[in-house]
ROLUMBA-501127 format. One record per residue (C-alpha): residue number from 1; x, y, z negated. Coordinates in pm, whole numbers, plus 50000, padded with zeros to 5 digits. Layout:
ROLUMBA-501127
<pt seq="NUM" east="X" north="Y" up="Z"/>
...
END
This chain:
ROLUMBA-501127
<pt seq="1" east="50786" north="49834" up="48126"/>
<pt seq="2" east="50797" north="50184" up="48273"/>
<pt seq="3" east="50636" north="50470" up="48080"/>
<pt seq="4" east="50564" north="50815" up="48223"/>
<pt seq="5" east="50443" north="51094" up="47999"/>
<pt seq="6" east="50352" north="51436" up="48135"/>
<pt seq="7" east="50595" north="51394" up="48424"/>
<pt seq="8" east="50616" north="51713" up="48628"/>
<pt seq="9" east="50839" north="51827" up="48914"/>
<pt seq="10" east="50836" north="52169" up="49073"/>
<pt seq="11" east="51037" north="52285" up="49376"/>
<pt seq="12" east="51008" north="52663" up="49371"/>
<pt seq="13" east="50641" north="52740" up="49428"/>
<pt seq="14" east="50565" north="52379" up="49525"/>
<pt seq="15" east="50427" north="52158" up="49246"/>
<pt seq="16" east="50521" north="51813" up="49375"/>
<pt seq="17" east="50428" north="51611" up="49065"/>
<pt seq="18" east="50172" north="51742" up="48818"/>
<pt seq="19" east="50164" north="51607" up="48460"/>
<pt seq="20" east="50163" north="51235" up="48544"/>
<pt seq="21" east="50104" north="50996" up="48256"/>
<pt seq="22" east="50072" north="50620" up="48309"/>
<pt seq="23" east="50237" north="50290" up="48215"/>
<pt seq="24" east="50359" north="50017" up="48450"/>
<pt seq="25" east="50319" north="49693" up="48258"/>
<pt seq="26" east="50494" north="49357" up="48295"/>
<pt seq="27" east="50332" north="49042" up="48426"/>
<pt seq="28" east="50152" north="49200" up="48721"/>
<pt seq="29" east="50215" north="49372" up="49053"/>
<pt seq="30" east="50125" north="49740" up="49021"/>
<pt seq="31" east="50056" north="49918" up="49349"/>
<pt seq="32" east="50143" north="50288" up="49380"/>
<pt seq="33" east="49922" north="50462" up="49635"/>
<pt seq="34" east="49868" north="50814" up="49763"/>
<pt seq="35" east="49844" north="51013" up="50087"/>
<pt seq="36" east="50155" north="51157" up="50252"/>
<pt seq="37" east="50288" north="51440" up="50038"/>
<pt seq="38" east="50116" north="51310" up="49724"/>
<pt seq="39" east="50444" north="51294" up="49529"/>
<pt seq="40" east="50507" north="50919" up="49529"/>
<pt seq="41" east="50871" north="50930" up="49643"/>
<pt seq="42" east="50951" north="51217" up="49405"/>
<pt seq="43" east="50795" north="51023" up="49118"/>
<pt seq="44" east="50998" north="50710" up="49197"/>
<pt seq="45" east="51317" north="50913" up="49227"/>
<pt seq="46" east="51255" north="51061" up="48882"/>
<pt seq="47" east="51197" north="50713" up="48742"/>
<pt seq="48" east="51546" north="50620" up="48863"/>
<pt seq="49" east="51717" north="50937" up="48745"/>
<pt seq="50" east="51783" north="51058" up="49100"/>
<pt seq="51" east="51576" north="51374" up="49039"/>
<pt seq="52" east="51539" north="51549" up="48706"/>
<pt seq="53" east="51184" north="51633" up="48600"/>
<pt seq="54" east="51084" north="51993" up="48540"/>
<pt seq="55" east="50888" north="51864" up="48240"/>
<pt seq="56" east="50782" north="51535" up="48088"/>
<pt seq="57" east="50958" north="51208" up="48031"/>
<pt seq="58" east="51027" north="50866" up="48188"/>
<pt seq="59" east="51139" north="50563" up="47991"/>
<pt seq="60" east="51263" north="50227" up="48120"/>
<pt seq="61" east="51201" north="49968" up="47849"/>
<pt seq="62" east="51210" north="50253" up="47598"/>
<pt seq="63" east="51528" north="50418" up="47733"/>
<pt seq="64" east="51610" north="50695" up="47978"/>
<pt seq="65" east="51763" north="50567" up="48301"/>
<pt seq="66" east="52084" north="50769" up="48264"/>
<pt seq="67" east="52147" north="50607" up="47925"/>
<pt seq="68" east="52125" north="50252" up="48055"/>
<pt seq="69" east="52453" north="50063" up="48062"/>
<pt seq="70" east="52479" north="49861" up="48385"/>
<pt seq="71" east="52136" north="49984" up="48504"/>
<pt seq="72" east="52097" north="49717" up="48774"/>
<pt seq="73" east="52056" north="49462" up="48494"/>
<pt seq="74" east="51749" north="49654" up="48374"/>
<pt seq="75" east="51585" north="49780" up="48691"/>
<pt seq="76" east="51635" north="49698" up="49057"/>
<pt seq="77" east="51501" north="49930" up="49324"/>
<pt seq="78" east="51456" north="49954" up="49698"/>
<pt seq="79" east="51388" north="50315" up="49797"/>
<pt seq="80" east="51581" north="50345" up="50123"/>
<pt seq="81" east="51703" north="50037" up="50308"/>
<pt seq="82" east="51953" north="50255" up="50500"/>
<pt seq="83" east="52130" north="50369" up="50182"/>
<pt seq="84" east="52441" north="50159" up="50236"/>
<pt seq="85" east="52785" north="50190" up="50395"/>
<pt seq="86" east="52742" north="50071" up="50752"/>
<pt seq="87" east="53106" north="49967" up="50779"/>
<pt seq="88" east="53076" north="49713" up="50498"/>
<pt seq="89" east="52954" north="49360" up="50541"/>
<pt seq="90" east="52638" north="49252" up="50362"/>
<pt seq="91" east="52850" north="49051" up="50118"/>
<pt seq="92" east="53090" north="49339" up="50043"/>
<pt seq="93" east="52803" north="49584" up="49997"/>
<pt seq="94" east="52651" north="49361" up="49730"/>
<pt seq="95" east="52990" north="49281" up="49580"/>
<pt seq="96" east="53056" north="49653" up="49522"/>
<pt seq="97" east="52721" north="49688" up="49349"/>
<pt seq="98" east="52792" north="49380" up="49136"/>
<pt seq="99" east="53138" north="49496" up="49026"/>
<pt seq="100" east="53015" north="49845" up="48933"/>
<pt seq="101" east="52738" north="49700" up="48714"/>
<pt seq="102" east="52918" north="49415" up="48540"/>
<pt seq="103" east="52734" north="49148" up="48740"/>
<pt seq="104" east="52913" north="48816" up="48815"/>
<pt seq="105" east="53025" north="48790" up="49178"/>
<pt seq="106" east="52856" north="48449" up="49214"/>
<pt seq="107" east="52527" north="48637" up="49201"/>
<pt seq="108" east="52600" north="48787" up="49545"/>
<pt seq="109" east="52575" north="48448" up="49720"/>
<pt seq="110" east="52258" north="48369" up="49526"/>
<pt seq="111" east="52066" north="48679" up="49635"/>
<pt seq="112" east="52190" north="48655" up="49994"/>
<pt seq="113" east="52041" north="48307" up="50003"/>
<pt seq="114" east="51718" north="48431" up="49841"/>
<pt seq="115" east="51661" north="48693" up="50112"/>
<pt seq="116" east="51777" north="48471" up="50398"/>
<pt seq="117" east="52096" north="48658" up="50495"/>
<pt seq="118" east="52359" north="48393" up="50416"/>
<pt seq="119" east="52431" north="48334" up="50786"/>
<pt seq="120" east="52514" north="48704" up="50842"/>
<pt seq="121" east="52681" north="48773" up="50506"/>
<pt seq="122" east="53009" north="48877" up="50671"/>
<pt seq="123" east="52855" north="49095" up="50942"/>
<pt seq="124" east="52866" north="49473" up="50909"/>
<pt seq="125" east="52544" north="49635" up="50793"/>
<pt seq="126" east="52551" north="49893" up="51075"/>
<pt seq="127" east="52465" north="49614" up="51320"/>
<pt seq="128" east="52161" north="49502" up="51124"/>
<pt seq="129" east="51808" north="49540" up="51252"/>
<pt seq="130" east="51556" north="49733" up="51042"/>
<pt seq="131" east="51418" north="49409" up="50898"/>
<pt seq="132" east="51765" north="49273" up="50813"/>
<pt seq="133" east="51854" north="49602" up="50643"/>
<pt seq="134" east="51532" north="49576" up="50445"/>
<pt seq="135" east="51625" north="49226" up="50330"/>
<pt seq="136" east="51970" north="49349" up="50225"/>
<pt seq="137" east="51810" north="49631" up="50025"/>
<pt seq="138" east="51585" north="49378" up="49851"/>
<pt seq="139" east="51892" north="49165" up="49775"/>
<pt seq="140" east="52047" north="49469" up="49607"/>
<pt seq="141" east="51735" north="49518" up="49395"/>
<pt seq="142" east="51745" north="49153" up="49283"/>
<pt seq="143" east="52121" north="49147" up="49221"/>
<pt seq="144" east="52118" north="49215" up="48845"/>
<pt seq="145" east="51828" north="48976" up="48782"/>
<pt seq="146" east="51639" north="49271" up="48628"/>
<pt seq="147" east="51317" north="49263" up="48429"/>
<pt seq="148" east="51183" north="49563" up="48625"/>
<pt seq="149" east="51166" north="49598" up="49005"/>
<pt seq="150" east="51059" north="49892" up="49219"/>
<pt seq="151" east="50994" north="49868" up="49593"/>
<pt seq="152" east="50910" north="50154" up="49830"/>
<pt seq="153" east="50755" north="50024" up="50156"/>
<pt seq="154" east="50912" north="49677" up="50112"/>
<pt seq="155" east="50757" north="49526" up="50428"/>
<pt seq="156" east="50887" north="49800" up="50657"/>
<pt seq="157" east="51052" north="49636" up="50959"/>
<pt seq="158" east="50979" north="49279" up="50852"/>
<pt seq="159" east="50825" north="49024" up="51087"/>
<pt seq="160" east="50512" north="48825" up="50982"/>
<pt seq="161" east="50724" north="48556" up="50815"/>
<pt seq="162" east="50918" north="48822" up="50625"/>
<pt seq="163" east="50599" north="48997" up="50514"/>
<pt seq="164" east="50462" north="48669" up="50383"/>
<pt seq="165" east="50790" north="48602" up="50204"/>
<pt seq="166" east="50814" north="48941" up="50027"/>
<pt seq="167" east="50447" north="48922" up="49928"/>
<pt seq="168" east="50503" north="48585" up="49759"/>
<pt seq="169" east="50832" north="48703" up="49609"/>
<pt seq="170" east="50665" north="48998" up="49434"/>
<pt seq="171" east="50388" north="48775" up="49303"/>
<pt seq="172" east="50636" north="48520" up="49170"/>
<pt seq="173" east="50844" north="48791" up="48999"/>
<pt seq="174" east="50531" north="48920" up="48825"/>
<pt seq="175" east="50434" north="48565" up="48728"/>
<pt seq="176" east="50772" north="48537" up="48552"/>
<pt seq="177" east="50667" north="48827" up="48329"/>
<pt seq="178" east="50862" north="49096" up="48512"/>
<pt seq="179" east="50741" north="49448" up="48584"/>
<pt seq="180" east="50683" north="49496" up="48959"/>
<pt seq="181" east="50602" north="49844" up="49094"/>
<pt seq="182" east="50545" north="49875" up="49469"/>
<pt seq="183" east="50452" north="50169" up="49691"/>
<pt seq="184" east="50312" north="50113" up="50038"/>
<pt seq="185" east="50086" north="50267" up="50301"/>
<pt seq="186" east="49978" north="49925" up="50428"/>
<pt seq="187" east="49644" north="49882" up="50253"/>
<pt seq="188" east="49591" north="49531" up="50389"/>
<pt seq="189" east="49916" north="49415" up="50228"/>
<pt seq="190" east="49849" north="49599" up="49903"/>
<pt seq="191" east="49506" north="49435" up="49880"/>
<pt seq="192" east="49673" north="49092" up="49903"/>
<pt seq="193" east="49958" north="49169" up="49664"/>
<pt seq="194" east="49866" north="49414" up="49386"/>
<pt seq="195" east="49676" north="49332" up="49067"/>
<pt seq="196" east="49665" north="49689" up="48936"/>
<pt seq="197" east="49664" north="50028" up="49111"/>
<pt seq="198" east="49799" north="50371" up="49028"/>
<pt seq="199" east="49673" north="50631" up="49277"/>
<pt seq="200" east="49792" north="50992" up="49296"/>
<pt seq="201" east="49694" north="51286" up="49515"/>
<pt seq="202" east="49863" north="51626" up="49536"/>
<pt seq="203" east="50086" north="51519" up="49247"/>
<pt seq="204" east="49797" north="51440" up="49010"/>
<pt seq="205" east="49678" north="51106" up="48877"/>
<pt seq="206" east="49354" north="50998" up="49048"/>
<pt seq="207" east="49320" north="50638" up="48928"/>
<pt seq="208" east="49490" north="50389" up="48698"/>
<pt seq="209" east="49286" north="50071" up="48709"/>
<pt seq="210" east="49261" north="49712" up="48829"/>
<pt seq="211" east="49223" north="49639" up="49200"/>
<pt seq="212" east="48869" north="49505" up="49156"/>
<pt seq="213" east="48754" north="49801" up="48946"/>
<pt seq="214" east="48910" north="50050" up="49187"/>
<pt seq="215" east="48716" north="49913" up="49483"/>
<pt seq="216" east="48394" north="49885" up="49282"/>
<pt seq="217" east="48419" north="50243" up="49150"/>
<pt seq="218" east="48504" north="50404" up="49483"/>
<pt seq="219" east="48279" north="50226" up="49728"/>
<pt seq="220" east="47928" north="50096" up="49777"/>
<pt seq="221" east="47853" north="49729" up="49720"/>
<pt seq="222" east="47532" north="49579" up="49853"/>
<pt seq="223" east="47373" north="49257" up="49976"/>
<pt seq="224" east="47296" north="49218" up="50346"/>
<pt seq="225" east="46972" north="49029" up="50418"/>
<pt seq="226" east="46795" north="48907" up="50731"/>
<pt seq="227" east="46456" north="48736" up="50712"/>
<pt seq="228" east="46156" north="48674" up="50942"/>
<pt seq="229" east="45930" north="48753" up="50641"/>
<pt seq="230" east="46049" north="49109" up="50593"/>
<pt seq="231" east="45737" north="49263" up="50437"/>
<pt seq="232" east="45693" north="48986" up="50183"/>
<pt seq="233" east="46058" north="49007" up="50077"/>
<pt seq="234" east="46039" north="49386" up="50045"/>
<pt seq="235" east="45740" north="49351" up="49808"/>
<pt seq="236" east="45917" north="49086" up="49597"/>
<pt seq="237" east="46239" north="49289" up="49567"/>
<pt seq="238" east="46048" north="49607" up="49488"/>
<pt seq="239" east="45867" north="49434" up="49199"/>
<pt seq="240" east="46206" north="49311" up="49072"/>
<pt seq="241" east="46339" north="49669" up="49068"/>
<pt seq="242" east="46588" north="49614" up="49350"/>
<pt seq="243" east="46636" north="49905" up="49589"/>
<pt seq="244" east="46631" north="49807" up="49955"/>
<pt seq="245" east="46709" north="50017" up="50263"/>
<pt seq="246" east="46669" north="49925" up="50628"/>
<pt seq="247" east="46980" north="49958" up="50844"/>
<pt seq="248" east="46825" north="49872" up="51180"/>
<pt seq="249" east="46798" north="49556" up="51390"/>
<pt seq="250" east="46591" north="49394" up="51114"/>
<pt seq="251" east="46874" north="49404" up="50860"/>
<pt seq="252" east="46799" north="49494" up="50497"/>
<pt seq="253" east="47057" north="49624" up="50251"/>
<pt seq="254" east="46985" north="49566" up="49882"/>
<pt seq="255" east="47151" north="49776" up="49613"/>
<pt seq="256" east="47140" north="49689" up="49245"/>
<pt seq="257" east="47094" north="49315" up="49286"/>
<pt seq="258" east="47326" north="49018" up="49311"/>
<pt seq="259" east="47304" north="48777" up="49603"/>
<pt seq="260" east="47228" north="48491" up="49363"/>
<pt seq="261" east="46936" north="48681" up="49211"/>
<pt seq="262" east="46792" north="48770" up="49552"/>
<pt seq="263" east="46829" north="48412" up="49676"/>
<pt seq="264" east="46647" north="48276" up="49371"/>
<pt seq="265" east="46362" north="48527" up="49414"/>
<pt seq="266" east="46326" north="48432" up="49781"/>
<pt seq="267" east="46319" north="48061" up="49691"/>
<pt seq="268" east="46055" north="48115" up="49422"/>
<pt seq="269" east="45828" north="48287" up="49675"/>
<pt seq="270" east="45911" north="48045" up="49959"/>
<pt seq="271" east="46060" north="48320" up="50173"/>
<pt seq="272" east="46292" north="48208" up="50453"/>
<pt seq="273" east="46632" north="48382" up="50467"/>
<pt seq="274" east="46850" north="48386" up="50779"/>
<pt seq="275" east="47132" north="48576" up="50608"/>
<pt seq="276" east="47226" north="48658" up="50250"/>
<pt seq="277" east="47576" north="48799" up="50221"/>
<pt seq="278" east="47740" north="49025" up="49959"/>
<pt seq="279" east="47917" north="49322" up="50117"/>
<pt seq="280" east="48198" north="49519" up="49958"/>
<pt seq="281" east="48427" north="49788" up="50092"/>
<pt seq="282" east="48790" north="49717" up="50165"/>
<pt seq="283" east="49074" north="49871" up="49966"/>
<pt seq="284" east="49137" north="50105" up="50259"/>
<pt seq="285" east="48778" north="50233" up="50256"/>
<pt seq="286" east="48782" north="50285" up="49878"/>
<pt seq="287" east="49119" north="50462" up="49901"/>
<pt seq="288" east="48995" north="50694" up="50176"/>
<pt seq="289" east="48686" north="50775" up="49972"/>
<pt seq="290" east="48887" north="50865" up="49659"/>
<pt seq="291" east="49165" north="51062" up="49828"/>
<pt seq="292" east="48959" north="51249" up="50090"/>
<pt seq="293" east="49009" north="51579" up="49906"/>
<pt seq="294" east="49382" north="51522" up="49845"/>
<pt seq="295" east="49506" north="51471" up="50201"/>
<pt seq="296" east="49767" north="51734" up="50285"/>
<pt seq="297" east="49800" north="51668" up="50658"/>
<pt seq="298" east="49482" north="51633" up="50862"/>
<pt seq="299" east="49500" north="51506" up="51221"/>
<pt seq="300" east="49229" north="51609" up="51465"/>
<pt seq="301" east="49039" north="51357" up="51672"/>
<pt seq="302" east="48977" north="51579" up="51974"/>
<pt seq="303" east="49066" north="51456" up="52323"/>
<pt seq="304" east="49437" north="51373" up="52347"/>
<pt seq="305" east="49677" north="51604" up="52525"/>
<pt seq="306" east="49784" north="51546" up="52883"/>
<pt seq="307" east="49517" north="51289" up="52960"/>
<pt seq="308" east="49389" north="51334" up="53316"/>
<pt seq="309" east="49013" north="51340" up="53373"/>
<pt seq="310" east="48849" north="51023" up="53503"/>
<pt seq="311" east="48895" north="50954" up="53870"/>
<pt seq="312" east="48537" north="51056" up="53946"/>
<pt seq="313" east="48612" north="51404" up="53801"/>
<pt seq="314" east="48942" north="51459" up="53981"/>
<pt seq="315" east="48927" north="51716" up="54262"/>
<pt seq="316" east="48867" north="51562" up="54601"/>
<pt seq="317" east="49021" north="51709" up="54918"/>
<pt seq="318" east="48781" north="51869" up="55158"/>
<pt seq="319" east="48737" north="51630" up="55448"/>
<pt seq="320" east="48836" north="51885" up="55709"/>
<pt seq="321" east="49172" north="51949" up="55544"/>
<pt seq="322" east="49289" north="51590" up="55592"/>
<pt seq="323" east="49668" north="51544" up="55584"/>
<pt seq="324" east="49737" north="51911" up="55508"/>
<pt seq="325" east="49586" north="51866" up="55160"/>
<pt seq="326" east="49794" north="51557" up="55087"/>
<pt seq="327" east="50116" north="51726" up="55205"/>
<pt seq="328" east="50050" north="52027" up="54981"/>
<pt seq="329" east="50031" north="51800" up="54673"/>
<pt seq="330" east="50370" north="51637" up="54732"/>
END
């Protein structure tokens, strides 16, 4: 378990992390979300004792990180896959970590096999692709067989097979009762992996809730309906206290009613339905809704730079100029 209480970090006038308090519990995958500049990396660095907080406290299973003996046995982390000596082989990199943390050397072969790097164990890390380096970083996090694991952008550089593998790995670690804390900007992956979400913006806590509750609280859910008996259905739903709006093309959107309830009402009144489908926002849509006021860097959607106008708008040479015009453009 990881416990944060009033965690604060200031860099001069910049307040990077502002009084964060939350608990990362075992037995589930907890996603850590926030826009760029929200303070996620700074928070994770303070959890690992790499940065000292200006105020507040972090405890790893009740202890401060710098007081842990052989910390890799308590918590394994992937923050930067490039944080390794490029001149060392994958095996020697892990062997150094094992020896400095009192971990048996046999564990090196085990984690290399787990991440699929056994065949390149004796190759130097500087020749690794981004995905291979990511796998080696994950091997380092698993090396001490810790009860707590932290991953920052774990799927970065992985191919589809690798993404599927790390997703299942994190779920299986949580199923074993371990604490799994993962930060990512890939909302599609987070939606498939995380059970619980912690969301921050501009260093402040915005949400600490389950995945299902987060989406429900930060988005609109409704039932989409199509029927050839529109007026009759509108009357029936109105009497049942269900709010309905028309979205065009004969589609109705019902708020405040479940699809099962609407289907039963239609059946009772012998109303034909061509479509009855519950609609709910994605994690990405809910995240954008919650963090809209916390985004530090806003891109503009004006016309891109250096894009020539369509051919029809390009200047055409006067007919009488002929070849002289073409020569002048060379």
